[in-house]
MARFIRO-109504 format. One record per residue (C-alpha): x, y negated, z; residue number from 1. Coordinates in nm, 2 decimals. Example, Ala and Ser with C-alpha at 12.3 -4.5 7.8 and 13.67 -1.06 7.14 Angstrom:
<atoms>
ATOM       X       Y       Z  resi
ATOM    1.23    0.45    0.78     1
ATOM    1.37    0.11    0.71     2
</atoms>
This chain:
<atoms>
ATOM       X       Y       Z  resi
ATOM    2.24    3.53    0.30     1
ATOM    2.11    3.19    0.18     2
ATOM    2.37    2.91    0.13     3
ATOM    2.32    2.61    0.35     4
ATOM    2.31    2.27    0.18     5
ATOM    2.33    2.08    0.51     6
ATOM    2.55    1.78    0.48     7
ATOM    2.53    1.76    0.11     8
ATOM    2.40    1.44   -0.04     9
ATOM    2.11    1.43   -0.28    10
ATOM    2.21    1.35   -0.63    11
ATOM    2.00    1.11   -0.83    12
ATOM    2.00    1.08   -1.21    13
ATOM    1.82    0.78   -1.36    14
ATOM    1.71    0.76   -1.72    15
ATOM    1.48    0.49   -1.85    16
ATOM    1.24    0.47   -1.55    17
ATOM    1.29    0.83   -1.45    18
ATOM    1.47    0.93   -1.14    19
ATOM    1.55    1.30   -1.07    20
ATOM    1.65    1.38   -0.71    21
ATOM    1.80    1.72   -0.63    22
ATOM    1.77    1.82   -0.27    23
ATOM    1.84    2.17   -0.14    24
ATOM    1.87    2.29   -0.50    25
ATOM    1.51    2.19   -0.58    26
ATOM    1.47    1.91   -0.84    27
ATOM    1.22    1.64   -0.76    28
ATOM    1.13    1.41   -1.05    29
ATOM    1.01    1.06   -0.98    30
ATOM    0.89    0.84   -1.26    31
ATOM    0.89    0.47   -1.20    32
ATOM    0.83    0.17   -1.42    33
ATOM    0.71   -0.18   -1.40    34
ATOM    0.37   -0.25   -1.26    35
ATOM    0.12   -0.25   -1.54    36
ATOM    0.01   -0.60   -1.64    37
ATOM   -0.29   -0.70   -1.45    38
ATOM   -0.21   -0.49   -1.15    39
ATOM   -0.38   -0.62   -0.83    40
ATOM   -0.05   -0.64   -0.65    41
ATOM    0.06   -0.93   -0.88    42
ATOM   -0.22   -1.13   -0.72    43
ATOM   -0.05   -1.08   -0.38    44
ATOM    0.29   -1.18   -0.52    45
ATOM    0.14   -1.49   -0.66    46
ATOM   -0.03   -1.56   -0.33    47
ATOM    0.30   -1.55   -0.15    48
ATOM    0.45   -1.79   -0.40    49
ATOM    0.15   -2.02   -0.37    50
ATOM    0.16   -2.02    0.02    51
ATOM    0.53   -2.09    0.02    52
ATOM    0.48   -2.38   -0.23    53
ATOM    0.23   -2.53    0.02    54
ATOM    0.47   -2.49    0.30    55
ATOM    0.74   -2.69    0.11    56
ATOM    0.48   -2.94    0.01    57
ATOM    0.41   -3.00    0.39    58
ATOM    0.78   -3.06    0.44    59
ATOM    0.77   -3.31    0.15    60
ATOM    0.49   -3.50    0.31    61
ATOM    0.68   -3.52    0.64    62
ATOM    0.98   -3.67    0.46    63
ATOM    0.77   -3.92    0.27    64
ATOM    0.61   -4.04    0.60    65
ATOM    0.94   -4.05    0.79    66
ATOM    1.11   -4.24    0.52    67
ATOM    0.83   -4.49    0.47    68
ATOM    0.81   -4.42    0.10    69
ATOM    0.48   -4.40   -0.08    70
ATOM    0.41   -4.04   -0.20    71
ATOM    0.49   -4.10   -0.57    72
ATOM    0.83   -4.26   -0.49    73
ATOM    0.90   -4.00   -0.22    74
ATOM    0.82   -3.72   -0.46    75
ATOM    1.10   -3.85   -0.69    76
ATOM    1.34   -3.77   -0.40    77
ATOM    1.20   -3.44   -0.27    78
ATOM    1.15   -3.29   -0.62    79
ATOM    1.53   -3.28   -0.64    80
ATOM    1.56   -3.08   -0.32    81
ATOM    1.58   -2.70   -0.38    82
ATOM    1.42   -2.50   -0.11    83
ATOM    1.34   -2.57    0.26    84
ATOM    1.69   -2.62    0.40    85
ATOM    1.77   -2.96    0.24    86
ATOM    1.41   -3.07    0.33    87
ATOM    1.47   -2.97    0.69    88
ATOM    1.81   -3.16    0.69    89
ATOM    1.64   -3.47    0.56    90
ATOM    1.36   -3.44    0.82    91
ATOM    1.61   -3.39    1.10    92
ATOM    1.83   -3.69    1.00    93
ATOM    1.53   -3.92    0.94    94
ATOM    1.36   -3.82    1.28    95
ATOM    1.68   -3.88    1.47    96
ATOM    1.75   -4.21    1.28    97
ATOM    1.40   -4.32    1.37    98
ATOM    1.46   -4.24    1.74    99
ATOM    1.28   -3.92    1.82   100
ATOM    1.37   -3.74    2.14   101
ATOM    1.62   -3.47    2.18   102
ATOM    1.34   -3.23    2.25   103
ATOM    1.18   -3.32    1.91   104
ATOM    1.51   -3.29    1.73   105
ATOM    1.56   -2.95    1.89   106
ATOM    1.20   -2.84    1.79   107
ATOM    1.29   -2.94    1.43   108
ATOM    1.60   -2.74    1.43   109
ATOM    1.42   -2.43    1.59   110
ATOM    1.14   -2.44    1.33   111
ATOM    1.39   -2.47    1.05   112
ATOM    1.57   -2.16    1.17   113
ATOM    1.24   -1.97    1.20   114
ATOM    1.14   -2.07    0.85   115
ATOM    1.48   -1.97    0.72   116
ATOM    1.43   -1.62    0.85   117
ATOM    1.08   -1.61    0.69   118
ATOM    1.24   -1.74    0.36   119
ATOM    1.46   -1.42    0.35   120
ATOM    1.15   -1.21    0.35   121
ATOM    0.97   -1.43    0.10   122
ATOM    1.26   -1.43   -0.14   123
ATOM    1.29   -1.05   -0.12   124
ATOM    0.92   -1.02   -0.18   125
ATOM    0.91   -1.25   -0.47   126
ATOM    1.25   -1.18   -0.64   127
ATOM    1.30   -0.81   -0.60   128
ATOM    1.17   -0.59   -0.89   129
ATOM    0.83   -0.43   -0.84   130
ATOM    0.76   -0.08   -0.97   131
ATOM    0.47    0.17   -1.00   132
ATOM    0.59    0.51   -0.88   133
ATOM    0.43    0.82   -1.04   134
ATOM    0.14    0.60   -1.12   135
ATOM    0.04    0.64   -0.76   136
ATOM    0.20    0.38   -0.54   137
ATOM    0.37    0.04   -0.55   138
ATOM    0.74    0.02   -0.46   139
ATOM    1.00   -0.25   -0.47   140
ATOM    1.37   -0.20   -0.55   141
ATOM    1.56   -0.33   -0.25   142
ATOM    1.92   -0.45   -0.29   143
ATOM    2.15   -0.34   -0.01   144
ATOM    2.14   -0.55    0.30   145
ATOM    2.40   -0.51    0.57   146
ATOM    2.14   -0.61    0.83   147
ATOM    1.87   -0.35    0.75   148
ATOM    2.10   -0.11    0.56   149
ATOM    1.81   -0.04    0.33   150
ATOM    1.87    0.03   -0.04   151
ATOM    1.66    0.16   -0.33   152
ATOM    1.30    0.21   -0.38   153
ATOM    1.08    0.11   -0.08   154
ATOM    0.71    0.16   -0.07   155
ATOM    0.52   -0.16   -0.01   156
ATOM    0.15   -0.17    0.08   157
ATOM   -0.11   -0.45    0.07   158
ATOM   -0.07   -0.48    0.45   159
ATOM    0.29   -0.59    0.42   160
ATOM    0.19   -0.86    0.17   161
ATOM   -0.09   -0.99    0.39   162
ATOM    0.14   -1.00    0.69   163
ATOM    0.39   -1.21    0.50   164
ATOM    0.11   -1.44    0.38   165
ATOM   -0.02   -1.48    0.74   166
ATOM    0.33   -1.56    0.86   167
ATOM    0.38   -1.83    0.60   168
ATOM    0.05   -1.98    0.69   169
ATOM    0.13   -1.98    1.06   170
ATOM    0.46   -2.15    1.00   171
ATOM    0.28   -2.42    0.79   172
ATOM    0.04   -2.48    1.08   173
ATOM    0.34   -2.52    1.31   174
ATOM    0.48   -2.77    1.06   175
ATOM    0.15   -2.97    1.09   176
ATOM    0.19   -2.96    1.47   177
ATOM    0.55   -3.08    1.44   178
ATOM    0.45   -3.36    1.21   179
ATOM    0.19   -3.48    1.46   180
ATOM    0.45   -3.45    1.74   181
ATOM    0.69   -3.67    1.54   182
ATOM    0.43   -3.93    1.44   183
ATOM    0.29   -3.95    1.80   184
ATOM    0.64   -3.99    1.95   185
ATOM    0.74   -4.26    1.69   186
ATOM    0.42   -4.45    1.72   187
ATOM    0.44   -4.47    2.10   188
ATOM    0.81   -4.59    2.09   189
ATOM    0.88   -4.97    2.10   190
</atoms>
């Protein structure tokens, strides 16, 4: 009679880029190492980083316009802001101080929250380590998240990268719309 391994956890042994998983008494060897230099996936990581930089630049421009500073002077202020959250805080404060409506203030807050959620995905994509698994597929080591409960190697394909790039571009377009909304509202007020 065969012994049942039901309920037993797989054991993983890792040695310099090699992981050996034993399930049901059968060893499975997985070899993973950093993506080779020049791997096409690095272009996608770079594209995500670049798209995010453009999004933050759009936030800077809104701050410069609302504050009335010329771009050079304004950049002295926004260059010291790390990330999108202090930029949104400045936009919100400037817009309210200049007399925007409660609706516009709420729209700023809502878009800020949506971009914060997107920032979590962007940060994972750009800061988690990338690996080449068995010289066949691309994976990323995902640190444990209580929200997703994911941990360990996660296969990532180009579709996921392109989806993230598109989401960042869509939020940047929404920022342009919001900037126009703010400018129209302020230019029509006495």
